[in-house]
C-alpha positions as CSV (number, residue, x, y, z in Angstrom):
1,M,14.0,-9.9,-44.2
2,P,12.3,-10.6,-40.6
3,I,14.5,-10.0,-37.6
4,R,15.6,-13.3,-36.4
5,L,14.9,-13.9,-32.7
6,S,16.2,-16.4,-30.0
7,L,14.9,-16.9,-26.4
8,V,16.8,-18.0,-23.4
9,E,14.2,-18.6,-20.7
10,D,13.8,-21.3,-18.3
11,D,10.2,-20.6,-17.5
12,H,8.5,-22.8,-20.1
13,L,5.2,-20.8,-19.8
14,L,6.7,-17.4,-20.4
15,R,9.0,-18.9,-23.2
16,E,5.9,-19.9,-25.0
17,A,3.9,-16.8,-24.4
18,F,7.1,-14.8,-25.9
19,T,7.2,-17.0,-28.8
20,D,3.7,-16.7,-29.6
21,L,3.5,-12.9,-29.2
22,L,6.8,-12.4,-31.3
23,N,5.8,-14.9,-34.1
24,N,2.5,-13.1,-34.5
25,T,4.3,-9.7,-35.0
26,E,5.0,-8.5,-38.4
27,D,8.7,-8.8,-39.6
28,F,9.7,-11.0,-36.5
29,L,10.7,-14.8,-36.5
30,V,11.5,-16.7,-33.4
31,V,14.2,-19.1,-35.0
32,S,14.8,-20.9,-31.6
33,S,14.0,-21.0,-28.0
34,Y,16.0,-22.6,-25.1
35,S,15.7,-23.1,-21.4
36,N,19.4,-22.9,-20.8
37,C,22.4,-21.1,-22.2
38,E,24.5,-24.3,-23.0
39,D,22.0,-25.5,-25.7
40,Y,21.5,-21.9,-26.7
41,L,25.3,-21.4,-27.5
42,R,25.8,-24.6,-28.9
43,N,23.3,-23.7,-31.8
44,L,24.1,-20.1,-32.1
45,G,26.1,-20.5,-35.4
46,T,23.1,-22.3,-37.0
47,D,20.3,-19.9,-35.4
48,R,22.3,-16.9,-36.5
49,P,19.7,-14.6,-34.4
50,D,19.8,-10.9,-34.9
51,V,18.3,-10.3,-31.3
52,V,18.3,-12.5,-28.3
53,L,16.1,-12.2,-25.3
54,M,18.3,-13.6,-22.3
55,D,17.1,-14.1,-18.8
56,L,19.8,-13.9,-16.1
57,E,18.7,-16.7,-13.6
58,L,19.3,-19.8,-15.6
59,P,20.1,-23.4,-14.7
60,R,24.1,-24.0,-14.6
61,M,25.5,-21.1,-16.8
62,G,23.9,-17.7,-15.9
63,G,22.8,-15.0,-18.3
64,V,25.6,-12.7,-17.8
65,E,28.2,-15.4,-18.9
66,G,25.8,-16.3,-21.8
67,I,25.9,-12.6,-22.9
68,E,29.8,-12.5,-22.7
69,R,30.1,-15.8,-24.8
70,T,27.5,-14.6,-27.3
71,K,29.3,-11.3,-28.1
72,K,32.6,-13.4,-28.6
73,L,31.1,-15.8,-30.8
74,R,28.7,-13.7,-32.7
75,P,29.4,-10.0,-31.9
76,Q,26.7,-8.7,-34.4
77,T,23.9,-10.3,-32.3
78,Q,22.3,-7.9,-30.0
79,L,21.0,-9.0,-26.7
80,I,18.2,-7.7,-24.4
81,V,17.9,-8.9,-20.8
82,V,14.4,-9.7,-19.6
83,T,14.4,-10.5,-16.0
84,V,12.8,-10.1,-12.7
85,Y,16.1,-8.7,-11.3
86,E,16.7,-4.9,-10.7
87,N,19.7,-4.7,-8.4
88,D,22.4,-2.4,-9.3
89,E,25.1,-5.0,-9.4
90,L,23.3,-7.5,-11.9
91,V,22.2,-4.6,-14.2
92,F,25.7,-3.3,-14.6
93,K,27.3,-6.8,-15.1
94,A,25.0,-7.5,-17.7
95,L,25.4,-4.2,-19.5
96,C,29.3,-4.6,-19.2
97,A,28.9,-8.2,-20.5
98,G,27.5,-6.6,-23.7
99,A,23.7,-6.5,-23.1
100,G,22.2,-3.7,-25.3
101,G,19.0,-3.4,-23.3
102,Y,17.4,-4.3,-20.0
103,L,13.7,-5.0,-19.4
104,T,11.9,-6.4,-16.4
105,K,9.3,-9.1,-17.0
106,N,6.4,-7.0,-15.7
107,M,6.5,-4.9,-18.7
108,P,3.3,-4.9,-21.1
109,P,3.8,-7.0,-24.2
110,S,4.0,-3.9,-26.5
111,R,7.0,-2.7,-24.7
112,L,8.9,-6.0,-25.6
113,I,8.0,-5.6,-29.3
114,E,8.9,-1.7,-29.3
115,A,12.3,-2.7,-27.5
116,I,13.3,-5.3,-30.2
117,R,12.6,-2.6,-33.0
118,E,14.4,0.1,-31.1
119,I,17.6,-1.9,-30.5
120,R,17.7,-2.9,-34.2
121,Q,17.5,0.9,-35.0
122,G,20.6,1.6,-32.5
123,G,18.8,2.4,-29.3
124,A,19.3,0.8,-25.8
125,P,15.9,0.0,-24.6
126,M,15.4,-0.1,-20.7
127,S,12.7,-0.3,-18.4
128,T,12.1,3.1,-16.7
129,N,13.3,2.1,-13.3
130,I,16.4,0.5,-14.8
131,A,17.1,3.7,-16.9
132,R,16.7,5.7,-13.5
133,M,19.2,3.4,-11.8
134,V,21.7,3.9,-14.6
135,V,21.4,7.6,-14.5
136,A,21.7,7.7,-10.8
137,S,24.8,5.7,-10.7
138,F,26.5,8.4,-13.0
139,Q,25.3,10.8,-10.2
140,K,26.9,9.0,-7.5
141,N,30.2,9.9,-5.7
142,H,32.3,6.9,-6.7
143,H,34.7,7.7,-4.1
144,S,32.3,6.2,-1.6
145,P,33.8,4.0,1.3
146,L,30.8,1.6,0.9
147,T,31.1,-1.5,-1.2
148,A,28.4,-1.9,-4.0
149,R,26.5,-4.6,-1.8
150,E,26.6,-2.1,1.3
151,T,25.4,0.7,-0.9
152,E,22.5,-1.7,-2.3
153,V,21.5,-2.4,1.4
154,L,21.7,1.4,2.5
155,E,19.5,2.3,-0.5
156,R,17.0,-0.4,0.4
157,I,16.8,1.1,4.1
158,A,16.4,4.6,2.6
159,Q,13.4,3.3,0.9
160,G,11.9,2.1,4.2
161,K,12.4,-1.7,3.6
162,S,12.9,-4.0,6.5
163,Y,15.8,-6.3,7.0
164,T,13.7,-9.2,6.1
165,T,12.5,-7.8,2.9
166,I,16.2,-6.8,2.1
167,A,17.4,-10.1,2.8
168,D,14.8,-11.7,0.7
169,E,15.5,-9.4,-2.2
170,L,19.2,-10.0,-2.0
171,F,18.9,-13.8,-1.5
172,V,20.9,-13.6,1.7
173,D,19.9,-14.1,5.4
174,K,19.0,-11.4,8.0
175,E,22.2,-11.8,9.9
176,T,24.1,-11.0,6.7
177,I,22.2,-7.7,6.5
178,R,22.8,-6.7,10.1
179,T,26.7,-7.4,9.3
180,H,26.4,-4.9,6.4
181,I,24.6,-2.4,8.4
182,K,27.4,-2.5,11.2
183,N,30.0,-2.0,8.5
184,I,28.0,0.9,7.2
185,Y,27.8,2.6,10.5
186,W,31.5,2.0,11.1
187,K,32.6,3.3,7.7
188,L,30.3,6.5,7.9
189,E,31.0,6.9,11.6
190,V,27.3,7.0,12.6
191,H,25.2,5.3,15.1
192,S,21.8,4.9,13.6
193,K,20.0,4.4,10.2
194,A,18.6,7.9,10.3
195,E,22.2,9.4,10.5
196,A,23.5,6.7,7.9
197,I,21.1,7.8,5.4
198,E,21.7,11.5,5.9
199,K,25.3,11.3,5.5
200,A,25.0,9.0,2.5
201,R,22.6,11.3,0.7
202,K,24.6,14.4,1.6
203,E,27.8,12.9,0.3
204,R,25.9,11.3,-2.7
205,F,27.0,7.7,-1.7
206,I,23.4,6.8,-2.4
């Protein structure tokens, strides 16, 4: 029996490209594709997918909620997140909701095919940078005084990113980033970016 696949992706061209790729792969059958979670969930019982490729940023209901609802309605269905987002918070929300894999959209097509086979064999396919993030999270000091968002901001500063770049990546304005920086300095009792990074690394907060 072929592996039954459903796609939830609001980018029409990408959805079609995935569908063509997968339907032309031996033992794969795309039974449905949707631009939103609502239509997908409405037809879940009829489609009966073995594996779902789920985007996170979708109109109305987001992908994380779509994953949670899928696992309640059809626990045997496996879900792989396919998204452009790589920030800690979204990754862990998706995995905690029930996603069994997490891939970024810049992967080669062969990786997507491999990931579907991998999850059906009991694996947990992840892009290399996502896997690193998951491993790093277990190595962190979980008694950090910083919030998840403050940690995210400080990690990006440690990577040499500007306030503008960080604001764009986190979908907030620069003033919000400045507020996070002030809170980080206060909590870590430091007065500069260099001191904050040094102390956070020493204490394994980042």
